[in-house]
C-alpha positions in Angstrom: 20.2 -20.8 -94.0 17.7 -20.5 -91.1 18.6 -24.0 -89.9 22.3 -23.1 -89.8 21.4 -20.2 -87.6 19.4 -22.5 -85.2 16.1 -21.0 -86.4 14.1 -24.2 -86.4 10.7 -22.6 -86.7 9.1 -21.1 -89.8 5.6 -19.5 -89.7 3.0 -19.7 -92.4 0.5 -17.2 -91.1 -0.5 -17.0 -87.5 -1.7 -20.5 -87.1 0.6 -22.8 -89.1 4.1 -23.5 -87.8 6.8 -25.6 -89.5 9.6 -27.0 -87.3 12.7 -29.0 -88.1 14.6 -31.1 -85.6 17.9 -29.4 -84.9 19.3 -32.7 -83.5 20.9 -30.8 -80.6 19.8 -28.9 -77.5 18.8 -25.3 -78.2 17.9 -22.7 -75.6 14.4 -22.1 -77.0 12.1 -23.1 -74.1 13.1 -20.9 -71.1 10.6 -19.2 -68.9 11.6 -15.7 -70.2 11.0 -17.0 -73.7 7.6 -18.3 -72.7 6.6 -14.9 -71.2 7.8 -13.1 -74.3 5.2 -15.0 -76.4 2.3 -14.4 -73.9 -0.3 -12.1 -75.4 2.0 -11.2 -78.3 0.8 -10.1 -81.8 1.8 -12.3 -84.7 4.8 -10.9 -86.5 6.3 -9.1 -83.5 8.5 -12.1 -82.6 10.2 -14.8 -84.5 8.1 -17.9 -85.1 7.9 -20.2 -82.1 5.7 -23.1 -80.7 4.8 -20.8 -77.8 3.2 -18.4 -80.2 0.9 -21.1 -81.5 0.1 -22.2 -77.9 -0.8 -18.6 -77.0 -3.0 -18.1 -80.0 -4.9 -21.3 -79.3 -5.3 -20.4 -75.6 -6.5 -16.9 -76.4 -9.0 -18.2 -79.1 -10.4 -20.7 -76.5 -10.7 -18.0 -73.8 -12.2 -15.4 -76.1 -14.7 -17.7 -78.0 -15.4 -20.3 -75.3 -15.0 -22.9 -78.1 -12.8 -26.0 -78.1 -9.5 -25.6 -80.0 -7.3 -28.2 -81.7 -3.6 -28.4 -82.5 -2.4 -30.9 -85.0 1.2 -32.0 -84.5 2.5 -34.2 -87.4 5.8 -35.5 -88.5 8.0 -38.5 -89.0 9.4 -40.7 -86.2 12.1 -38.8 -84.5 11.1 -35.4 -85.9 10.6 -33.8 -82.5 6.9 -34.0 -82.0 7.2 -34.9 -78.4 9.6 -32.1 -77.6 7.3 -29.6 -79.3 4.4 -30.8 -77.2 6.1 -30.7 -73.8 
């Protein structure tokens, strides 16, 4: 059902995001969308790759420690698009 509504992201807690390739262009990566996920609290917005990026950045800034993001999936699953 979420996929039919172009909701390609599902969150499993604040640091795990599952994405499915919609096989079409969706308006998910605009500048206003990016700003909407800057300094946001988990659960206040729908799941999005920008939320994970913001969490990692804030953890790095606040702790001074390196952070890692694992992006995994089959060929053609949309890993490159998610990392742009």
